[in-house]
C-alpha positions as CSV (number, residue, x, y, z in Angstrom):
1,M,0.0,0.0,0.0
2,K,1.2,3.5,-0.8
3,G,0.6,6.5,1.4
4,P,0.1,6.8,5.2
5,Y,-1.2,3.8,7.1
6,K,-4.9,4.6,7.8
7,N,-5.1,2.5,10.9
8,K,-2.4,4.5,12.8
9,I,-3.5,7.1,15.4
10,H,-0.8,9.6,14.4
11,P,0.0,9.3,10.6
12,N,3.0,11.6,10.7
13,P,5.6,11.4,13.6
14,N,6.8,14.9,12.7
15,V,3.3,16.4,13.3
16,P,2.0,14.8,16.5
17,S,-1.0,17.0,16.7
18,L,-2.7,15.2,13.8
19,C,-4.9,12.3,14.8
20,F,-6.8,9.9,12.5
21,I,-9.8,10.0,14.8
22,K,-11.4,6.8,13.5
23,N,-8.8,5.0,15.4
24,I,-9.5,6.5,18.9
25,I,-13.3,6.6,18.9
26,K,-15.1,4.5,21.5
27,N,-18.7,5.6,21.0
28,S,-20.5,3.4,18.5
29,N,-22.8,6.3,17.5
30,I,-19.8,8.3,16.2
31,I,-18.9,7.0,12.8
32,I,-15.7,8.3,11.2
33,G,-14.3,7.6,7.7
34,D,-10.7,6.7,6.8
35,Y,-8.0,9.4,6.8
36,T,-10.2,12.0,8.5
37,Y,-8.1,13.8,11.1
38,Y,-8.5,16.2,14.0
39,D,-5.6,18.6,14.7
40,D,-5.1,19.9,18.2
41,Y,-1.5,20.4,19.6
42,E,-2.8,20.5,23.2
43,S,-4.3,17.0,23.2
44,N,-2.5,15.4,20.2
45,G,-6.0,15.2,18.7
46,E,-7.0,12.3,21.0
47,D,-9.7,14.1,23.0
48,F,-12.0,14.4,20.0
49,E,-15.0,12.8,21.7
50,K,-15.0,15.5,24.3
51,H,-15.9,17.9,21.5
52,V,-19.2,16.0,20.9
53,T,-21.5,17.4,23.5
54,H,-25.0,16.6,24.8
55,F,-24.7,13.2,23.3
56,Y,-27.1,10.9,25.3
57,P,-27.5,7.2,24.4
58,F,-31.3,7.2,25.0
59,I,-31.8,9.7,22.1
60,G,-30.0,7.5,19.6
61,D,-28.7,10.2,17.2
62,R,-25.4,9.7,15.4
63,L,-22.5,11.8,14.3
64,V,-21.3,10.6,10.9
65,I,-18.2,12.1,9.3
66,G,-16.9,10.9,5.9
67,K,-13.4,10.2,4.6
68,F,-10.5,12.6,4.1
69,C,-12.0,15.4,6.3
70,T,-9.8,17.9,8.0
71,I,-11.0,19.2,11.4
72,A,-9.2,22.0,13.2
73,K,-8.8,22.7,16.9
74,G,-11.8,23.8,18.9
75,I,-14.5,22.0,17.0
76,K,-17.8,21.5,18.8
77,F,-20.6,19.2,17.6
78,I,-23.7,19.9,19.6
79,M,-26.0,16.9,19.5
80,N,-29.8,16.6,20.0
81,G,-29.6,16.2,23.8
82,A,-29.1,20.0,24.0
83,N,-32.6,20.7,22.7
84,H,-35.4,21.5,25.2
85,R,-39.1,21.4,24.6
86,M,-40.4,24.7,23.4
87,N,-44.2,24.2,23.3
88,G,-44.7,24.5,27.1
89,L,-45.1,27.6,29.1
90,T,-41.5,27.2,30.1
91,T,-38.4,25.6,28.5
92,Y,-36.9,24.6,31.9
93,P,-36.1,20.9,31.9
94,F,-37.7,20.0,35.3
95,N,-37.4,16.3,34.5
96,I,-33.6,16.1,34.8
97,M,-33.9,17.1,38.4
98,S,-35.1,14.8,41.2
99,N,-37.5,14.4,44.1
100,G,-40.7,14.2,41.9
101,W,-40.0,16.5,39.0
102,E,-39.2,13.4,36.9
103,K,-43.0,13.0,36.4
104,V,-42.8,15.4,33.5
105,T,-40.1,13.5,31.6
106,P,-41.0,13.9,27.9
107,K,-41.3,11.1,25.4
108,L,-38.7,11.2,22.6
109,E,-41.4,12.2,20.1
110,E,-42.2,15.2,22.2
111,L,-38.6,16.6,21.9
112,P,-37.5,18.8,19.0
113,L,-35.0,16.2,17.7
114,K,-33.4,16.9,14.3
115,G,-31.8,13.6,13.5
116,D,-28.2,12.6,12.8
117,T,-25.5,15.1,12.2
118,I,-23.8,14.2,8.9
119,I,-20.5,15.6,7.5
120,G,-19.6,14.5,4.0
121,N,-16.2,13.5,2.5
122,D,-13.3,15.9,1.9
123,V,-14.8,18.6,4.2
124,W,-12.5,21.2,5.7
125,I,-13.7,22.7,9.0
126,G,-11.7,25.6,10.4
127,E,-10.9,26.4,14.1
128,N,-13.5,26.9,16.8
129,V,-16.5,26.0,14.6
130,S,-19.8,24.9,16.3
131,I,-22.1,22.6,14.4
132,L,-25.7,22.3,15.7
133,P,-27.9,19.2,15.8
134,G,-29.0,17.5,12.6
135,V,-26.9,19.6,10.3
136,H,-25.7,18.0,7.0
137,I,-22.6,19.4,5.4
138,G,-22.0,18.2,1.8
139,D,-18.9,16.7,0.2
140,G,-16.0,19.1,-0.5
141,A,-17.4,22.0,1.6
142,I,-15.3,24.4,3.5
143,I,-16.4,25.9,6.8
144,G,-14.6,29.1,7.9
145,A,-13.1,29.5,11.4
146,N,-15.5,30.6,14.3
147,S,-18.6,29.7,12.3
148,V,-21.8,28.5,13.9
149,V,-23.5,26.1,11.5
150,A,-27.2,25.9,12.1
151,K,-28.4,24.9,8.6
152,N,-27.3,22.4,5.9
153,I,-24.4,23.4,3.7
154,E,-24.3,22.3,0.0
155,P,-21.4,20.3,-1.5
156,Y,-18.3,22.2,-2.7
157,T,-19.4,25.5,-1.2
158,I,-17.5,27.9,1.2
159,A,-19.5,29.0,4.2
160,V,-18.6,31.3,7.0
161,G,-20.1,33.3,9.9
162,N,-22.6,33.2,12.7
163,P,-25.0,32.2,11.5
164,C,-23.0,30.4,8.9
165,R,-23.9,31.2,5.3
166,V,-22.6,30.2,1.9
167,V,-20.4,32.9,0.3
168,K,-19.5,31.1,-2.9
169,K,-19.2,27.8,-4.7
170,R,-15.7,26.4,-5.0
171,F,-16.2,25.3,-8.7
172,D,-18.8,25.7,-11.4
173,D,-21.9,23.4,-11.4
174,E,-20.5,21.1,-14.1
175,K,-17.3,20.5,-12.2
176,I,-19.1,19.9,-8.9
177,K,-21.4,17.4,-10.7
178,K,-18.3,15.5,-12.0
179,L,-16.6,15.5,-8.6
180,L,-19.7,14.1,-6.9
181,E,-19.9,11.4,-9.5
182,L,-16.2,10.7,-9.2
183,K,-16.2,10.1,-5.4
184,W,-12.4,9.9,-5.4
185,W,-12.4,9.3,-1.7
186,D,-13.8,5.8,-2.3
187,W,-10.8,4.8,-4.6
188,D,-8.3,2.4,-3.2
189,E,-5.1,3.8,-1.7
190,N,-2.9,3.0,-4.7
191,K,-5.2,4.8,-7.1
192,I,-5.3,7.8,-4.9
193,F,-1.5,7.8,-4.6
194,D,-1.2,7.6,-8.4
195,N,-3.5,10.7,-8.8
196,V,-2.5,12.8,-5.8
197,E,-0.8,15.5,-7.9
198,V,-3.9,16.0,-9.9
199,L,-6.2,15.9,-6.9
200,T,-4.2,18.8,-5.4
201,S,-3.9,20.7,-8.7
202,G,-7.6,21.2,-9.5
203,K,-7.3,19.8,-13.1
204,I,-10.0,17.2,-13.1
205,E,-9.4,16.4,-16.8
206,D,-5.9,15.0,-16.0
207,L,-7.1,12.3,-13.7
208,K,-5.9,8.8,-14.6
């Protein structure tokens, strides 16, 4: 096999902050693709699960991140457990207290759950980004630093801000269509190795 070994925790001994997070995840509801890394020099990237908050097993939502994603320091994935009921006279979660208030524990269908949070393949997420429950970010998207992502982001777009909004497409529609059909991230390692110069050049017509 050519290229870095995908089952290593740290693919480059000279850059210890990079961590292939698939290889350190313990929660079965967090699903990470090959070669996706988290970069944090303070923890060597190995504390990624601490950045997935309000993630309660009884809810059953999942965080799904594709292959070849790059995730910078300070990421926060806020999961559905952060949501409170909003159709009552108060949003206060009495049920998580004790001594009788548990009697108003809601059923799952009474909560404003938004489903799985799904990040596509080849997504670049900048520093200190917060991603809210149920958001879908498409393949090839770029999320600027310090953004708060509350809505879905289309493939191969650049989005920034709070609230996060798309500022432009990375390529024209024809090229985006070809890339989504190509799915280079699903190629075997040797094929990626043989085409890595083209993948980083932007000249899709030169792919082998």
